N, C-alpha and C positions, 0 to 999 in steps of 0.2 A: 288354428283359431278355435276357441271354445264356443260353446253354444251361447253363453252370455255375451261374449264379444260380438258374435255374429248377429245376435238380436239387437245389441246396442248400435251396430252399424247399419241396421236396417236390411241386412242381406237375407235373413231367414225369419221373417216375422211369423210365419205359421208355427215355428218351433216354440214361440213364447208360450202359447197355450199348452203345447205338449209338455214342456218343461214344468209348467205349473201343475198340470195333472200328475206328473211324476212325483212332485213334492207333496201333493195332497193324497198320495196313494190311490189315485183314481185311474192310473194307467196299468192295464193288465200286462203280464209278461208277454202274452201273444202279440199285443199291440206294440210293445216295446221292441220285440224282435223284428216285426214287420217294418216298423219305421226305421230302425237301425240299418236293416238290409237295404232299404230304399236310399238311405243316405250314402251308404257305401257304393251302391250302383251308380249314384249320381256323382261320384267322385269326391265325397266328403267323409272319408273314414274317421278323421279327427272329431267331427261333430258326432258321429255314431259312438265313438269311445266316450266322449264327454256326456252323452245322454245316458249311457249305461252307468257311468260313475254317479251321476245325479240320482238315478233310480235306485241304485244300491244304497246310497247314503240315506234315503228317506223311506225305504221299504224294508227295514231291518227285520220285521216280523213275518215277512212273506215266506210261506213254506217252500217256494220255488227259488229262493234267493241264491242257492248254490248254482242253479242253472244260469241265472243272470251273471254271477261272478265268472262262470266259465266263458260265457259269450263275451264278457268284458275283456277277459284275457286274450281272446281271439282278436278283438278290436285293437287292443294294445299292440299285439304283434303286427297288425296291419300298418300301424303308424310308427313302428320301430321302437316301441317302448317295452323292451324285454323285462326291465325291472318291474314295471307295472303289471305285466302279464304274470310274472312269478308270484307277485303279491296277491293278485286276484285268484290264482289257482290255489294258493295256500289257504285263502279265505274260504274258497269253495270246499276244500277238504276238511276244514274245521267244522263246516256246516254239515257235510256228509262224508265221513271218512271212507265210505265204501264206493264213492263215485269214481268208477274206473277211468273214464275219459280224462278227468282232471289229473289222476296219477300219471297217465301216459304222457299228457302234454307237459306236465311239470318236469318229468324226466327229460323230455326233448328240449325244453327251454334251458334246463341246467346244462345239458350237453352242449348246447349252442354257446353257452357262456364259458365253455372249457372246463366245466366241473363234471368230468366224466365219472369219477368215483361216486359223487353225490347222485348223479343221474341213475347209475346202476343200482345204488342202494334204494333210491326212490321206487324204481320198478320192482326190485326184489321184495321190498316190504309189501307191495300190493300183491305180488304173486303169492307170497306166503299167506297173506290174509284172505285170499280169495279161493281157498281150497274147497269151500262149500259152494259148488258150482250151480249157478242158474244160467239160462240161455244168454242173458246179457253179460254176466260175469265170465262166462266161457270165452266169449269173443274178446273181452277186455283183457282177460288173463293171457289169452293167446298172443295178442298184440304186445303185451308187456314182456312176455318171454322172448318174443322175436326181437324186441328192442334191446333187451339185455344181451342176447346172442350177437346182434349186429355190432353193438358198441364194444363188447369184449373181443370180438373177432378183429375189429379195427385196431384195438389196442394190443393185438398180438397175444391175448390170453385165450388161446384156442381150446385148452382143456375145459376152462370154465364156460366158454361160449358153447362148446359142444354139449355140455350138460344141460344148459338152459334150452338149447334148441331141441334136444331130445324130448324134454318135457313138452315143448310145443307140438312136436310131431305126434306124441302119444295122445295129446288132447284132441288133435284134429288131423289124422293122417291124410285125409283127402286134400288138405290145403298144402300146396307144394313149396311155398316160400321157405319155410324152416328146413324142410328136407333137402332143398337145393344147397343151402349153405352147409348143412350138417355133413352131407356126403363129400362135398368139396373140402371141408376142413379135415375130414378123416384122411383123404388122399394126401393133403399137404403135410399131415403129421405121420404119414406112412403107417397108418393103423389098418391092419389087415385082419380079417376081411373087411373091406370098406362097408359093405352092407351087413349090418349086425341086427337081425330081427329081434324083437322083444315079444313079450306076451301080448302086447297091445298093437304092435305094428309088424306087418309081414314083410318079407323080402320084396315081394311084388310091389307093395306100397312104397317102399324105399326106392325101388328102381323107378317107379312112376314119377317120384319127386325129383329124381336126378336131372340136372341140367344137361344140355347138349354137349357142352365143353367137358363136363365131368364124365359123361358117358364115353366120349372119345378117348379118355385116359383109361377107361374101365374095360371096354369090349371092342373087339375087332369085328363089328357087325354093321356093314354099311346100309343094309336094308332097314335094320332097326333104328339106326341113327337118322336115316331119312324120315322114317315114320315119327320119331321123336321130335324132329324139327318141325314136321307138319303139325303135330299136336300142339307144340308150343306156339306156332304161328296162329293157330285157331284160337287158343285160349288167352295168350298174353297180348297178341297184336290185334286179333279180331277183325271185324268188318268196319268199313268206313261208310258213313251214311252216303247214299247215292248222290245227294245234292252237294256233298262236299268233295266229291272226287274231282280231280283236275282233268284227267283223261285228255292229255295233250296229244294232238295228232302229229305225226312226223312231218318235218319241214323238208322240202326239196333242197338237198345240198350236193348230191352226187353230180359231178360234171359241171357244176355252176361256178366253181372257183371259190365258193364261200367256205369259211372255216367251220369245222365241226366243233360244236360246243360240248365239252366233256366235263361233267361235275363229279368231283370226288367228295364223298361224305364220310367223315370219320371223327372219332374222338382221339385217334391215335396218330394224328399228323404232328408228331412231336418226338421226344426221346422215348421211343417204344420200338418194339421189333418191326412193326409195320412202317413206322416213320423211317427207321434206319434202312429198311429194304427199298423203299420207294423214293427216297430223297433225290438221288441222282437221276433216277428214271424220269421223275417229274420235271427236273431241270432240262432234260434232253428232248422233251417233246418238241416236234417241229411246229413252231409258232405260225408258219405259213399255212399249215394244214389243220392244226388243233388249237382251240382256245380253251384254256384251263380255268375252271371255277373250283375253288376250294371251299367246302362247307365244313367248318370245324365245330364239333359239338362236345369237346372235352373241357377240361379245367383250364382256367386262364394260365397262359405261359408268358414269361418275361425274358429270362436269360437262357432260353433253350435254343441252342444253335441249330438243331435239326428243325425245330418248329419255324424258326426264322428263315431258313433256307427254303423250306416248302412254301411258306407264305410268299416269299419273293419270287418263287417259280410260277406262281399263279397269276393269270391275267386279271382275275377278280377273286378277292378273298372275302368271305362272309363268316362271321362268328354267329352261329345259330344256337349257341349253348343256352341263351337266356330267353329264347322264344319257343312257343309251343309247336307241336308237330304240324298242325294245320297251317300255322303261319309260316313255318319253314318251307313246307311244301308249296305254299302259294308263292313264296319268294323264288323258289327253284323254277316253278312254272313261268313266273314273270321274267326270269333270266333266259327263258327259251333254250333250256338245256336239251340237247339231243340224246346224249348217252349219260345216264346217271349211274355211278359206280358206288356200290356199297362196300366199304372197306372194313366194316365192323362185323356184319353178320350178327349172331347171337352172342356177343361178347360184352364186356363191361362197358357201360355208358352208351350202348348202342341205341340208336333212334329209329328202330325198324318201322315204326308206325308212319314215318315220313314217306316211305316207299309205298305204303298201302294206299296213299292218296293218288298214286300214279302221276307224279308231277313231271315226268319225262316219258317220251314214247318208248324208250328202251331202258331197262334196269338190269344191272350186271352185278353178280356176286363174285368178288375177287379179293384175294390176298389176306383178308382178315379172319375168315372163318373156314376151318378145314372140313368142308362138307356141303351138302345141299341145304338150302334154306327151306325147302319144302313149302314154299309160299305160292299163292296165286299170282304174285306180282314180280318175282324175280325170274326173268326170262332167259338169261344166259349165265353160264359159269365159265370162268377161264381157268384152265389147268394145263397139263401137258400129257404126253403119252405114257410117262411113267406113273403119274398119279391116277390117271383114268385111261388105262389101256383099252383098245377097241373091245367092245362087248360089255364094258363096265358102265356104260352110260345109263343103264337101268337103275343105278343107284342115285340118280339125280333127277329132280323135276325140271331143272333148267337144261337148255341146250348147251352141250359142252363144246367149247372152242379151245384150241390148244396153242401154247407157245412152245419154243424149244426147251425152255426151263421155266417153271412156274414162278420162282422167286428171283427177283433181280438182286444186284449187288451194288452197294455204294463204294465205288473205287476211290472216292475223294477223301475218305477218312484218313487222317494222319495217324498211322499206327506207330507208337513209340517203340524204341528198342526193346527186345525181349529181356525180361528180368532173368536173374539166375534162379536156379532151383531153390537155393537157400532163401532168396528174397521172396519166392512164392510159397515157402514153407514146406518144401518137398525134399526128400532124401536124394542125394546126388547120384548114387549108383543104382537105385531101384528102377525096375520097369514100372512106369507110371501109367496106369489105366485111368482115363478121365471120363466122368459122366457129369457134365456141368449143366444138365437140364434141371428144370424145377422138380422138387421132391414129389409133386403130384403125379409126375410121369413114371415114377419108380413103383412098379407093382410088386406083389409078393413073388411072382414068377421071374420078373426081371432081376430082382435082388438075389433070388436063388441062383440064377445064371452067373451073376457077378461072383457069388461065393464059390461056385464050381470052378470058375476061371482062376480065382485067387488061390484056391486049394491046390491047383495043378501047376502053379507058377510061384514057388517059394521065393521070397524076397521082393515080390511085387507089391504095389500099393494101389488102392482105389481112391481117386481124387474126386470128391463130391462137392456140389454146390451146397453151401451151408443153408440149413433150414432153421426152424425155431429149435430151441434147446430140447424140447420134448422129442421132436423127430430125430435129431442127431443122436440123442441118447438111446432112442429105440433101435436105430440102425446099428449102433455099437453093440448093444446087447444081443441083437439077432446075429451079428457077425460072430460073437463069442460062442453063441449056441451052435453055430455051424463050424466051430473049430478054427475060426480065423481070429487072430489076435486083434483086439480093438485098435491098436496103434497102426494097423495096416489100412484103416479108413481115415483119410485126412480131409477135412472140410475147408473148402476155399471160402474165405470171407469176402464180403462185398468190397469192391474197389471203386474209387471215384473215376467216373468217365468210362464210357463204353470202349473207346480205343485201348485203354489200359487193360480191360478185361480180355479183349481179343489178343493183345500182346502176350499176356501171361499164359494163354492156352497153349502157345507153341512150345512150352517147356515139357509138356507131357509126351508120351510115346504113342498112345492109341486112344481114340475116343470111342467109347462103347455106347451105342444108341440104345434107346428104350423102346418098349413095345407094350401096348399098341399105339401109343402116341409118341412118335419119334421126335428127334430134334429137327427144327425147321430153321429159323434164323440162326440158332446156335450152331447148327451144322455148317452153315455158310461162314460163320465167324471162325470156327475151328479150322476149316479148310483154308481160309484166308491166312490164318496163323501158321499154316504148314503142318497141321495136325491131321493125320488120316482118320477117317470116320468109318467105323465098321457098323453095318446095319443089315437088317433083313426086313423086307416089306411084307405087309399083310394084304388085306382086301380093302380096308377103309382108307379114305383120303388121308387122315392124320398119320396113318402107318406107312404111307408111301412117299411122303414129301422128302424125307431124308434120302431115299434111294434116288429120287429125281435130282437132288442137289449133288450127290456123290457122282452120279453119271455125268452131269453137266460139267463137273470139275475134271473129267477125264480119268476117273478111277473106278470103272465098273467092277474090277476084281474085289473091291471092298463090299460089294452087295452080295449077301448070302441068300440061299434059297430056303433056309429053315433055321429054327433056333439051335438045332444040333450042329449045323455047319457053322453058325455064328460062334458058338462056344469053342468049337474045334479050331477055327481060324484065329480067335483071340488068344488061345493058348499057344498055338504054333508061332505067332508073331513074337511072343515073349521068348521063345526058345530059339528063334532064328532072327536075331536083331539085324543081321546083314541084309536079309530080304526086306525087312521093314525100312531100313535106311535107304535101300535102293528105291523103294516105293515112294518114300518121302522126297527124295531128290527128284524123281520123275514128276511128282505132284507139283513141286515148286517151279520146275522148268516150264510145265505146260499150263499152269494156272493162269498166268497173265493173258494168254490167248485162248483160254477155254471158253466154252459156252457160258459157264457160270459168271465169268467176268466180262463178257461182251454185252455190257449194258446198252450200248448204242443199238446193237442188233435186236435186243429185247424190246426196246422202245419202238423201233420201226415195225416189228411184227405186231406189237400191241396196237399200234395205230392202224395197221391193216385190218386187224380184227374189229376195231371200232367202226371203220368204214364199211366192213362187211355187214355188221349189225345195222348200220344206217341204210345200206342198200336194201336189205331184207325188209326193214320197216317201210321204206318208200314203196316197195312192191307189195306190201300187205302180207309179208311172209314172216313177221315176227312170231316166234314160237309161243305156244300157249302151254303152260305147265300142266302136266298130267298128274292129277291128285287122286286118281281112282284107287280104291282098295287100301289106302294107306292106314286107315284105322285097323283093318284086318292084318296088314303086315306088322302093325305095332303089337297086337295081341300075340301073334305067332312069334315075333322077335323077342318079346319079353320072356316067353317060356323057354326059348332057345338060349338066351343070354344067361338065364338063371341056372342052366345046366352047367355053366362054368367051363366050357371048352375054350381054351386060349387060342389055339391055332388049328386050322384045317384048310385043305386046299379048296379052291373055288368050286370045283365040281361037287365035292362032298357037302359043302356049305349050301349050295343051291338045291341039292337033292333033299336036304332036310326041310327046307322051306316048302318045296314042292309036295313032299309027303304030307305035311301039315295042311297045305292048301287043299289037297285032295280030300283029306279027312273033313275039312270044313265044307267042301263042296258036296260031299256025300250027305251031310246033314241038311244043307240048304244050298241050292245052286248059286254060284258066285258069278258076278259080272266079270267080264274079261278086262285085262289091263295091258300095258305095254312092257311089263317087267317080266315076271315069271309065269303068271296065269294068262297065257296068250291063247287067243282063239285058234283052234286047230284049222289048218288049211285043208280044204276039200278039193 
């Protein structure tokens, strides 16, 4: 409804005078904005948009007209008038070509209309025109460059995105958003070294900007990863106002016969590694003991079979993707959830702020994030003895509880018959090494090991998951520089359907794991396909999951103690195919009854852990995360990571931290914690 119609119908008689003042140029811009905001707050955004339109039409000579046009564009967006918004923004830029917010919003509007090239060109023109920086222009230029980088990254134009983001980093190194995407893109393009300092940005600043997931692919340092997670929780999640905390007290369930209410929160309850892993496990929950609530915060799904199965397995399903964090937390609290499981951690589309509201008495970190959350509100972490061996609990702020194997397996997937090697694009007689993990997991050292293995096994090939053209070409060139013919690297294209991907993995001879971030769900898929997985664990969570999976499959002989043993074993298998064939046959015999495929036992153990957490909550024994000294561990860890040591044993690793802690303590006495700086016993 327009203002004139509203006035004619008698609904908004006070607006008649306001409209007349706008026509007579008697309404200031400040009054206009205040009235428009009041209309929006009262639920009348269309009236606000119409008021702006009227004011603009009759105040053509006002020196602040460009601001009114900008606000009008916002009002148009609120009522779904994207064309009107674009027109208003272009009017604003004609009035003031240097008006940064209008450039930024115009690019966003064009992108929303599917005009990605036009959006990038809009932002690029402003970035080029704003080289003479003022404080306002600095911020607008920064946002513009970040928008260019984001859109180009989404379009797969990583080289161009990287260049735009590097400009943003150099403008403001302390703002980490651009740096997070930049380092991640370099990993996915296999650009080494990943951290490439410039005259304006140091290696330390680039490391500070790196995300937790990117760091897990970069360094095997669990203390630094813990401290990185802690800093991210402080800066990106932050505090919740005390009055908005839910602070739900535990409800008595033990021994009452009442079901335990378990809520799973994730954007990945769909065709995703997490969804594939948990699908059957969620279906197998004992409904007489556990009541499942699914809280989905990802993109809408329609024809996704995994999403449908998980949704059907839940007693109650809620899509929280369109509601705010506080509202989602209030819903969870209203649902009286006893155990709330975070299946995202610090991954894409995570809603970590929800957990900060404490909407359930127990909050658990499980399955989605390979490490500690370092937050004050995640109280438990579920792992296993391989991932967190006794003594390694110091790398987590959560209390560690253990399953027999960390990752479950969906045995209901219908795996099609294995294709031929020719159908998979592989040579028939060659020894095929496979590394079908994402390109971001392949480090310079990992690739160097691959080249050593290929050099020692003439006639072998390396089967890699295809990346973007730039990454593929880069790896081919590096192979040639290492004396390996480029045709010995074969890139596996994407295939339709996850079961088809699993099926084709079986045509390879040996899967080579990556380090420090190893194969997780991919290792389960490879073993399910009958493909042995060779790995060596480090100290960090991400580096130890593959060993956990291999051990659960009943093949501990595939777990190496060092990179040197890993290389030697990989070469030996190619020279002794009978030994490998015997290992494969044994793996296929024992896999159906192995721990890895005993999903029913996995679920029963998981339920016992949930009830253990519930009992501790009822007794007032819920653990409190220990966050002491984590800023200190961060600074020490950053200096250690930048030394570039790939692998070292646990004792040497801890000794280096202790030496630096002692140096800091000599300067100023440190408070004690429960990790390495422990109060001496007297």
